[in-house]
C-alpha positions, -999 to +999 in steps of 0.1 A: -330+206+162-292+200+162-282+164+156-245+170+162-230+152+191-202+170+211-180+150+234-152+161+257-121+144+246-096+138+274-068+135+248-073+171+236-088+185+268-116+201+247-152+194+238-152+182+202-177+175+174-180+137+172-171+125+138-172+087+135-147+068+114-176+050+097-210+066+102-226+032+094-210+015+123-199+036+154-176+015+176-172+021+214-151+002+240-156+007+277-135-008+305-157-032+324-157-047+359-132-069+376-155-097+388-144-109+422-173-096+443-205-076+441-203-044+421-203-013+443-221+020+436-188+035+422-186+006+397-221+014+386-214+050+375-195+042+343-220+015+335-249+040+336-230+068+320-219+048+290-252+030+287-268+065+283-242+074+256-249+040+239-286+048+238-279+082+223-256+068+196-281+042+187-307+069+180-284+087+156-265+060+138-278+028+120-253+006+138-234+009+171-210-018+182-204-015+219-178-037+236-173-038+274-149-063+288-150-086+319-117-088+337-117-123+350-081-127+360-061-104+382-045-104+417-078-097+436-095-126+417-067-150+424-066-141+461-104-144+464-105-177+446-077-191+468-095-178+499-127-196+488-110-227+476-123-225+441-109-220+406-109-185+391-134-197+365-158-210+392-155-177+411-158-154+381-188-172+365-208-166+397-197-130+402-203-121+365-239-135+369-244-113+399-230-083+380-254-089+351-284-092+375-276-060+393-269-039+362-301-052+346-320-037+375-303-004+366-318-007+331-283-009+316-285-025+282-261-054+276-232-045+253-229-061+219-197-078+230-186-087+265-152-104+261-136-122+290-099-116+294-092-154+299-107-161+264-081-138+247-048-151+260-036-161+226-042-126+211-024-111+242+006-133+237+007-124+199+005-086+208+033-090+233+055-108+207+047-080+181+059-054+206+091-074+213+098-078+176+093-041+169+117-031+197+091-017+221+093-045+247+119-068+263+120-100+283+136-100+317+135-128+343+103-143+330+086-109+326+080-090+294+080-052+299+071-023+277+099+002+273+085+036+279+116+053+266+110+036+232+078+058+227+086+095+222+051+107+232+044+084+261+023+102+286+003+124+261-031+113+275-024+120+312+001+149+305+022+139+334+059+146+339+083+117+341+084+119+379+047+120+381+044+091+357+066+069+379+049+080+411+014+077+397+019+042+383+031+030+418+056+010+398+076-018+413+112-009+415+127-041+402+163-048+392+152-065+359+136-032+346+156-010+323+136+020+335+114+023+366+085+034+345+085+003+323+052-016+328+044-053+326+029-070+296+034-105+308+045-118+342+052-152+358+023-169+376+028-171+414+037-205+428+006-227+427-013-199+409-033-202+377-017-192+344-009-200+308+020-213+288+038-186+268+072-182+250+084-165+282+072-192+306+041-201+325+024-169+335-004-144+329-010-111+311-007-076+326-040-058+331-033-031+305-025-057+278-059-073+282-080-044+270-057-036+241-060-072+227-097-074+232-106-040+217-083-047+187-099-080+180-135-068+183-134-032+171-103-030+149-070-012+150-086+023+156-122+027+168-143+057+177-147+060+215-129+046+245-146+051+278-140+045+315-136+062+348-113+091+355-091+069+376-082+048+345-066+077+326-033+067+341-018+042+341-044+020+324-055+040+294-021+056+289-006+022+287-033+009+263-024+037+240+013+029+242+008-008+235-017-004+207-001+025+189+034+009+190+021-024+178+002-008+149+028+016+136+015+047+154-023+041+147-042+052+179-065+027+195-093+053+197-101+088+185-121+100+215-113+092+251-142+098+274-140+096+312-166+099+340-157+116+372-152+102+407-180+091+430-180+098+467-204+088+494-216+114+519-188+137+507-160+112+514-142+085+495-160+052+497-145+029+523-156-001+543-138+013+573-159+045+571-191+025+569-200+042+536-194+013+513-225+003+494-229-024+468-256-021+442-270-055+453-277-043+489-291-010+477-316-029+456-330-045+487-339-010+498-350+009+467-355+008+430-328+003+404-342+032+385-338+054+416-302+044+418-298+051+381-314+086+384-291+094+414-261+087+391-274+108+363-282+139+383-246+150+381-229+157+348-208+126+340-175+146+340-182+161+374-178+144+408-209+126+420-217+125+457-240+096+465-262+098+497-291+078+510-311+110+514-306+118+477-315+082+468-348+086+486-354+119+468-348+102+435-373+075+444-398+103+453-391+120+420-398+088+401-431+084+420-441+118+407-432+109+372-449+076+372-478+092+389-482+116+360-482+086+337-506+066+358-531+095+359-535+094+321-559+064+319-578+051+289-560+076+267-544+063+235-507+070+234-487+076+203-451+068+196-428+098+199-391+107+193-371+120+222-383+156+229-360+181+212-349+198+244-340+165+261-321+153+230-302+186+226-291+184+262-277+149+257-260+158+224-242+185+243-216+162+260-243+141+276-258+168+298-280+146+319-288+172+346-303+195+319-322+166+303-337+157+337-347+193+342-366+192+309-383+159+320-395+177+351-411+204+328-427+177+307-443+161+338-457+195+348-472+200+314-487+165+315-503+171+349-518+204+336-531+190+303-568+190+299-575+173+265-571+137+257-551+147+226-526+168+246-523+141+273-516+114+247-489+136+231-473+145+264-474+110+277-456+097+246-430+124+249-424+117+286-420+080+279-395+087+250-376+111+273-374+085+300-362+058+276-334+081+265-321+081+300-330+045+308-359+056+331-397+051+332-392+016+319-420+000+339-457+001+337-469+028+361-492+005+380-465-021+383-441+006+396-464+015+425-471-021+433-435-030+434-421+003+447-393-005+423-376-026+449-362-060+441-371-077+474-398-074+501-433-089+506-448-106+476-480-094+461-498-125+474-485-119+509-498-083+508-531-093+494-535-119+522-527-092+548-553-069+533-579-097+534-571-103+570-575-065+577-608-065+560-620-095+581-608-077+612-628-045+603-659-065+596-655-081+630-651-045+644-617-055+657-602-021+648-571-026+669-561-056+648-571-037+616-549-008+625-521-032+635-521-048+601-521-014+584-492-001+605-472-033+601-475-031+563-465+006+564-434-004+583-425-027+555-430+000+529-466-009+518-491+020+518-528+011+519-553+035+503-589+031+514-618+044+492-654+036+486-643+012+459-622-008+484-585-009+494-556-005+470-520-006+479-486+006+467-451+004+479-437+036+494 
């Protein structure tokens, strides 16, 4: 079995063998959420993708340090806080809590470090001053801007022409800029807005500066992997490279730049005006977090992912089959197992989750066909290990069918009470009422299964 990890590096545009700087401590930074509202399904894709990579790295290296930031100050946050009449801290504490709850339901492991931008203002100011001192940045009308002309290879990550760089950045054409492509490191706070004192006046950091300062502090000058969505290649990651490399005498912030592809909904860009905008929070009212996770892993992380409600229902049905195979192996001792070779090989090949999922389907088929207790125990352990590698099959099988994986709905006690009422109706030969209760539960996603031993139930 190969144990060599290959990752596609956006910087080189090739799939490379992953060679860590320090095999005893692999370091990874991923751009996290801007917490002003519930996370939508597009926000969830990088969380799930890089959580799967994190799990893979942890199986192959003795220590992995994973940092994923929280952006808790930016224009959207300031606008929402003002709209709600609260401070940005009050707003972002609540939205960060909601983010954690929703991602927990997707079985995303918490990162080792989750820095908040507002806790790193001093390092951001220090980094800005370093860039000024080294001639890569300048002050103008309360702003501090990075001078792109001062960096000879600016644009090497996105490989854009100068005109494309200016157009893609959607830069503000301001008279105080030396070059239209120059980007903000520090800017004045809006009148009445929240900010911090600095050598250049009361203001706040630019978005790109935040990640450079946090990653540098937590992971060092150069770390192994920097991850995020494809939309972050330019300008965000391009500008991170510029800031960090110039501040550290050319040392790159990361050796491998890994990006997940875009997510669409029903074949179109997600938009509230199109009615195809879904938050993870509202989807969890309808289905399992594991079903959402599986739907995001069905596409290779570098390819586009089209999210549909039909596919989500199919993913829930798939998990029912997988959990059903586990539930059918009763009173059989299970042994611990490593991730099956075929599944692990797929993941080591640039995180090929579609192939890994195909191998899990094969495992389920083998488990269903197994006839001896020994074979069942071995295959059940292998299936559980394969599921864990993808962050799936994390529940007890019986609990899965009782909950349906959904976060909300009728409680177990309410369902049991309805079943008792149905039994009483049947004993009284009131079959119309008995059928009504059964049908009402079915409409709420609760399936009753009658047998000689009594009535059991599961969520559909």
